[in-house]
C-alpha positions as CSV (number, residue, x, y, z in Angstrom):
1,M,17.4,-26.5,6.9
2,A,15.5,-26.3,9.5
3,L,14.7,-22.7,11.1
4,S,16.7,-21.1,14.1
5,A,14.8,-20.2,17.6
6,D,15.0,-16.5,16.6
7,E,13.8,-16.8,13.4
8,L,10.8,-19.1,14.0
9,F,9.7,-17.1,16.4
10,L,10.4,-14.0,14.0
11,R,8.5,-15.4,11.2
12,E,6.2,-15.6,13.9
13,A,5.8,-11.9,14.8
14,L,5.4,-11.3,11.0
15,D,2.3,-13.3,10.1
16,L,0.4,-11.9,13.3
17,A,1.8,-8.6,11.8
18,R,0.3,-9.8,8.6
19,Q,-2.5,-10.0,10.0
20,G,-2.9,-6.2,10.3
21,V,-3.7,-5.7,6.9
22,G,-5.9,-3.9,6.0
23,L,-6.9,-2.6,9.7
24,A,-3.8,-0.9,10.9
25,S,-3.6,1.8,8.4
26,P,-2.3,4.5,8.5
27,N,-0.3,2.7,11.2
28,P,2.4,0.6,10.2
29,C,1.8,-3.9,11.0
30,V,3.1,-5.1,13.3
31,G,3.5,-8.0,15.2
32,A,4.9,-9.4,18.6
33,V,5.7,-12.7,20.0
34,V,7.1,-13.2,24.1
35,V,9.2,-16.1,24.2
36,D,10.1,-17.8,27.9
37,E,13.4,-19.5,29.2
38,R,12.1,-23.1,27.8
39,G,10.8,-21.8,24.0
40,R,7.1,-21.5,25.0
41,I,5.6,-18.4,23.1
42,V,3.6,-17.0,26.0
43,G,1.9,-13.7,24.2
44,R,1.4,-12.6,21.3
45,G,-0.4,-9.3,19.6
46,T,-1.3,-7.7,16.1
47,H,-1.6,-4.3,15.9
48,T,-4.7,-2.5,14.5
49,Y,-5.5,1.3,14.2
50,D,-9.0,0.7,16.1
51,G,-8.2,-1.6,18.5
52,R,-5.2,1.2,19.4
53,K,-3.0,-0.3,22.0
54,H,0.0,-1.4,20.2
55,A,1.5,-5.2,19.6
56,E,3.9,-5.3,22.2
57,I,1.2,-3.9,24.4
58,L,-1.1,-6.7,24.1
59,A,2.0,-9.2,24.5
60,I,3.2,-8.1,27.5
61,E,-0.2,-8.0,28.8
62,E,-1.3,-11.6,27.4
63,A,2.3,-13.2,28.8
64,G,1.7,-11.1,32.5
65,E,4.4,-11.5,35.0
66,K,6.1,-14.3,32.2
67,T,7.8,-11.3,30.5
68,R,10.4,-10.8,33.2
69,G,13.7,-12.5,31.7
70,N,12.7,-13.5,28.5
71,T,12.8,-12.4,25.0
72,L,10.4,-10.1,22.7
73,Y,10.3,-10.6,18.3
74,L,8.3,-8.1,16.6
75,N,8.9,-7.4,13.1
76,L,9.5,-3.2,13.3
77,E,10.8,-1.2,16.7
78,P,9.4,-0.2,19.6
79,C,8.2,3.4,19.3
80,S,9.9,5.8,22.2
81,H,8.1,8.9,21.7
82,T,3.9,9.9,22.7
83,G,1.3,9.3,20.1
84,R,-1.6,8.3,19.9
85,T,-0.4,5.5,23.2
86,G,2.3,5.8,26.0
87,P,6.0,4.6,24.5
88,C,6.4,1.7,23.5
89,A,10.1,0.8,24.8
90,D,9.2,2.1,27.9
91,A,6.6,-0.5,28.6
92,I,9.0,-3.1,27.6
93,I,11.4,-2.0,30.2
94,Q,8.9,-2.1,32.9
95,A,7.7,-5.6,32.2
96,G,11.7,-6.6,32.3
97,I,12.0,-8.1,29.2
98,H,15.3,-9.1,29.1
99,R,16.1,-9.7,25.3
100,V,14.1,-8.2,21.9
101,V,14.8,-10.1,18.5
102,C,13.4,-7.7,16.3
103,S,13.3,-6.9,12.0
104,M,13.9,-3.9,11.2
105,Q,14.2,-0.1,12.6
106,D,11.1,1.9,12.1
107,P,11.2,4.7,9.5
108,N,9.2,7.6,11.7
109,P,12.2,9.9,11.8
110,A,10.2,10.0,15.4
111,V,11.3,6.5,16.1
112,S,13.6,6.6,13.9
113,G,16.9,5.0,16.4
114,Q,15.8,6.0,19.6
115,G,13.2,3.3,20.9
116,F,16.1,0.3,20.2
117,E,18.9,3.4,21.8
118,K,16.4,3.0,24.6
119,L,16.1,0.1,25.3
120,R,20.4,-0.8,25.0
121,V,20.2,1.6,27.6
122,A,18.2,-0.1,30.1
123,G,20.0,-2.6,29.6
124,I,18.2,-5.1,27.5
125,E,19.9,-7.2,24.9
126,V,18.7,-5.7,20.8
127,E,19.6,-7.7,17.9
128,V,18.1,-6.3,14.7
129,G,18.2,-7.0,11.3
130,L,16.6,-10.4,11.0
131,F,13.5,-10.8,8.1
132,E,14.4,-7.5,7.9
133,G,13.8,-7.5,3.5
134,E,10.6,-9.4,4.3
135,A,9.8,-6.8,7.3
136,K,10.2,-3.5,4.7
137,T,7.7,-5.0,2.1
138,L,5.4,-5.4,4.4
139,N,5.5,-2.0,6.0
140,E,6.3,0.5,2.5
141,A,3.6,2.3,2.5
142,F,4.0,3.3,5.8
143,A,7.3,4.2,5.4
144,K,6.2,6.3,2.4
145,F,3.8,7.9,4.0
146,I,5.3,8.9,7.2
147,R,9.0,10.2,5.4
148,T,6.2,12.7,2.6
149,R,2.6,12.2,3.5
150,K,2.0,11.5,0.6
151,P,0.7,7.9,-0.7
152,L,3.0,4.4,-2.2
153,V,1.8,4.5,-5.9
154,L,1.7,1.2,-7.4
155,L,0.8,0.8,-11.3
156,K,-1.1,-2.1,-11.9
157,G,-1.6,-3.4,-14.7
158,A,-2.5,-7.1,-17.0
159,V,-0.8,-7.0,-20.2
160,T,-0.9,-9.3,-23.1
161,L,3.0,-11.0,-24.2
162,D,2.3,-7.7,-27.3
163,G,1.6,-5.4,-24.0
164,R,-1.7,-4.7,-25.1
165,I,-4.2,-4.5,-22.4
166,G,-7.3,-4.6,-24.2
167,A,-8.8,-4.9,-27.9
168,G,-9.9,-1.6,-28.2
169,G,-13.8,-1.6,-29.3
170,K,-16.9,0.1,-28.7
171,K,-17.5,1.2,-25.8
172,G,-18.5,-1.3,-22.6
173,S,-16.6,-4.0,-24.3
174,T,-13.8,-5.2,-22.1
175,T,-11.9,-7.4,-22.9
176,Y,-10.1,-9.4,-19.8
177,I,-6.9,-10.5,-19.8
178,S,-6.3,-11.8,-16.8
179,G,-7.6,-15.3,-15.3
180,P,-9.0,-16.5,-12.4
181,E,-5.6,-16.0,-10.0
182,A,-4.5,-12.9,-11.8
183,L,-8.2,-11.7,-11.2
184,R,-8.0,-13.1,-7.5
185,R,-4.4,-11.8,-6.1
186,I,-5.4,-8.1,-7.6
187,H,-8.2,-8.5,-5.1
188,L,-5.7,-9.1,-2.2
189,L,-4.0,-6.3,-3.6
190,R,-6.5,-3.7,-3.6
191,R,-7.0,-4.7,-0.1
192,Q,-3.4,-4.3,0.7
193,C,-4.1,-0.6,-0.5
194,D,-5.9,2.6,0.6
195,A,-7.4,3.7,-2.6
196,I,-7.7,2.4,-6.2
197,M,-8.0,5.5,-9.0
198,V,-8.6,5.3,-12.4
199,G,-8.8,8.0,-15.3
200,I,-12.2,8.8,-16.6
201,G,-12.0,7.0,-19.7
202,T,-11.8,3.9,-17.7
203,I,-15.0,4.4,-16.1
204,E,-16.1,5.4,-19.8
205,A,-15.5,2.2,-21.2
206,D,-15.8,-0.4,-18.5
207,N,-17.9,1.1,-16.2
208,P,-15.9,-0.5,-13.2
209,Q,-17.2,-0.5,-9.3
210,L,-13.2,-0.9,-8.4
211,T,-14.7,-2.3,-5.2
212,D,-11.7,-4.9,-3.0
213,R,-13.6,-8.5,-3.5
214,S,-11.1,-9.9,-1.4
215,G,-13.4,-10.7,0.9
216,L,-11.0,-10.6,3.8
217,P,-12.1,-7.4,6.4
218,R,-10.6,-4.2,6.2
219,R,-11.0,-1.5,8.8
220,R,-13.0,1.4,6.0
221,P,-13.6,0.9,2.3
222,I,-11.4,1.3,-0.4
223,M,-11.5,4.9,-1.4
224,R,-12.8,4.5,-4.8
225,C,-10.7,7.7,-7.2
226,V,-11.4,8.6,-10.6
227,L,-9.2,11.7,-12.7
228,D,-11.2,13.5,-14.4
229,S,-10.6,16.9,-15.3
230,R,-13.7,18.7,-16.6
231,L,-16.2,16.2,-14.0
232,R,-17.2,13.9,-17.0
233,I,-19.0,11.6,-14.8
234,E,-22.4,10.4,-15.1
235,P,-24.7,10.2,-12.6
236,S,-26.0,6.4,-13.8
237,A,-21.9,5.2,-13.4
238,R,-21.9,2.4,-10.7
239,L,-19.3,4.6,-9.1
240,V,-21.7,6.9,-8.1
241,Q,-24.8,4.6,-7.9
242,S,-22.4,2.5,-4.8
243,C,-21.0,5.2,-3.1
244,N,-21.0,5.6,0.8
245,N,-18.7,7.9,1.2
246,D,-16.1,6.5,-0.8
247,V,-16.3,7.8,-3.6
248,T,-13.1,11.3,-5.0
249,I,-13.3,12.7,-7.9
250,F,-10.4,14.5,-8.6
251,C,-11.1,17.3,-11.9
252,V,-10.0,20.9,-12.5
253,D,-13.7,22.2,-13.8
254,A,-17.0,21.4,-12.9
255,D,-19.7,22.8,-14.0
256,P,-21.0,23.4,-10.1
257,K,-24.7,22.2,-10.4
258,K,-22.8,18.2,-11.2
259,H,-21.1,19.1,-8.6
260,A,-23.7,20.3,-6.3
261,A,-25.8,17.1,-7.9
262,L,-22.8,14.3,-7.0
263,E,-21.5,15.6,-3.5
264,A,-25.6,15.0,-3.1
265,R,-25.0,11.2,-3.1
266,G,-21.9,11.5,-1.1
267,V,-19.2,11.7,-3.8
268,R,-15.9,13.9,-2.8
269,I,-15.0,16.1,-4.8
270,E,-11.8,17.5,-5.1
271,Q,-10.6,20.0,-7.5
272,V,-7.2,20.6,-7.9
273,A,-4.8,22.9,-10.2
274,G,-4.2,21.4,-14.1
275,D,-1.1,20.9,-15.3
276,A,-0.1,22.2,-18.0
277,D,-2.4,19.8,-20.5
278,G,-5.4,21.3,-18.7
279,R,-5.4,17.7,-17.2
280,V,-5.4,17.1,-13.3
281,D,-2.1,17.0,-11.8
282,L,-1.5,14.5,-10.5
283,T,1.0,16.2,-7.2
284,S,-2.2,18.0,-5.7
285,A,-4.3,15.0,-6.6
286,L,-1.3,12.4,-4.1
287,N,-1.2,15.4,-1.9
288,R,-4.7,15.6,-1.2
289,L,-4.7,11.4,-0.8
290,G,-2.5,11.9,1.8
291,E,-4.2,14.5,4.0
292,M,-6.5,11.7,3.8
293,E,-3.9,9.7,5.3
294,L,-4.7,7.4,2.9
295,T,-1.1,5.7,2.6
296,S,-1.3,3.9,-0.1
297,V,-3.2,4.6,-4.1
298,M,-3.0,1.2,-7.3
299,V,-3.4,3.0,-10.4
300,E,-5.6,0.8,-12.8
301,G,-5.9,3.2,-15.6
302,G,-5.6,3.2,-19.4
303,S,-3.0,3.6,-21.2
304,V,-3.0,7.3,-20.8
305,V,-3.5,7.5,-17.2
306,N,-0.4,5.0,-17.2
307,A,1.7,6.7,-19.3
308,H,1.4,10.2,-17.6
309,F,2.2,8.5,-14.5
310,L,5.4,7.1,-16.0
311,R,6.1,10.6,-17.3
312,A,5.4,12.4,-14.2
313,G,7.9,10.3,-11.8
314,A,4.8,9.5,-9.3
315,V,5.1,5.9,-9.8
316,D,6.9,4.1,-7.0
317,K,6.2,0.1,-7.8
318,L,5.4,-1.5,-10.6
319,L,2.5,-4.2,-11.0
320,L,2.8,-6.7,-14.0
321,F,0.4,-9.8,-14.9
322,F,1.6,-10.8,-17.5
323,T,-0.8,-13.2,-19.2
324,P,-0.3,-15.9,-22.7
325,M,-2.6,-13.8,-25.6
326,I,-1.3,-11.7,-28.3
327,L,-4.3,-9.2,-29.8
328,G,-2.0,-7.8,-32.4
329,N,-3.4,-4.2,-34.1
330,G,-5.9,-2.1,-33.0
331,S,-5.9,-3.6,-29.3
332,V,-5.3,-1.0,-26.8
333,P,-1.5,-0.9,-25.4
334,W,-0.7,-0.3,-21.8
335,L,1.1,3.3,-22.7
336,A,-0.5,5.5,-24.6
337,D,1.6,6.2,-27.9
338,G,2.0,9.7,-28.5
339,V,3.5,10.4,-24.3
340,E,7.4,11.1,-24.5
341,L,8.3,9.2,-21.3
342,P,11.8,9.2,-20.1
343,R,14.3,5.8,-19.6
344,L,13.1,4.3,-16.4
345,A,15.6,2.5,-13.8
346,L,14.0,-0.1,-11.9
347,T,15.4,-2.0,-9.1
348,G,14.4,-4.7,-7.1
349,L,12.8,-7.0,-9.7
350,T,10.5,-10.3,-8.9
351,V,8.8,-12.7,-10.7
352,E,6.3,-14.9,-10.0
353,Q,4.7,-17.5,-12.0
354,S,0.9,-19.0,-11.4
355,G,0.0,-21.4,-14.0
356,D,0.7,-20.2,-17.4
357,E,0.7,-16.3,-16.2
358,F,3.2,-15.3,-14.4
359,F,3.6,-11.8,-11.9
360,V,6.4,-8.4,-12.2
361,Q,7.4,-6.5,-9.6
362,S,9.9,-4.0,-9.7
363,Y,10.8,0.1,-8.5
364,L,10.8,3.0,-9.7
365,R,12.6,4.5,-6.1
366,D,12.8,3.7,-2.4
367,P,9.9,4.1,0.0
368,Y,13.0,4.4,2.0
369,S,15.1,6.0,0.6
370,A,15.4,9.6,1.3
371,D,15.5,10.6,-2.4
372,V,11.9,10.9,-3.1
373,E,12.7,11.4,-7.3
374,A,12.4,8.2,-9.1
375,R,16.0,7.6,-10.9
376,T,16.6,7.9,-14.1
377,E,18.9,6.0,-16.4
378,S,22.4,8.2,-17.0
């Protein structure tokens, strides 16, 4: 079925918004187009954080006088307050736009519905809801962060059919489970995130770099984080050797000399509270990431870290890449044995197949919900 004019132009706005992935955080990804009465796009805009101007303003500026009496399409409600820029709703009114078609209301409590109300009071026709699900997914990290000041937490795993993530054995003997297409997608997911997090066990076993190798531009390098309660990480680790003010280690206790040596290499040491087991308290660590304006973190830990994140109720979204492989006895489980977990109810399940592998996504909590606790089955 052919797309309607509104669908076609709002699709264009969403495509423009996606160009802000990796470039807009901690702001949302927004795209906008101005369309004249003959159905021609006369203005386009994509928001980037460093560019400051919002997508609506860029589209209006490009359109010039052609905004008057015409339609603006965008994926997120225009702001009605003054932040780093003035209210976009006021600019839309002044530009003479007569109709606004938008995917969703802004989850920011400072805006939420007020931008639309201002437009309607000014006599502008406003239509909301087209491609809302798609628009919400695009900005779910912003939605979680703007309401809670905590990052969206994505728990990622590459898993065999028998629920294993590695063959085990000696340190450094990494077993690569995912195929090339899954690895490509993992790096695209890393590009969408502000931070990546593993435990010290992963550093000692695999000595990874934890970089975004998507090859696509991003405003700031991904923050590479390690949970290391006793600061066991060695200065020779690839993570430390490649540090460019983009490595953060969360610890509970730290030897002062090692602390100083790592900081001298540009590593950020965050000493936080410990939990009942003496591990890094995950809530404290996530709060610190929020204070750093990191809106999303992808956890790529081993089985112990995975289990503790789920036990703490700290996971928002699950990302699992399944591969047709069985590792059998002696291999490493995705979730560590001996960590007691609650029964967790997942929603919004999607499954995508690529070759012989398939990718599963599901939510433990809605990033847009006022309920910030993971749901458990009754």
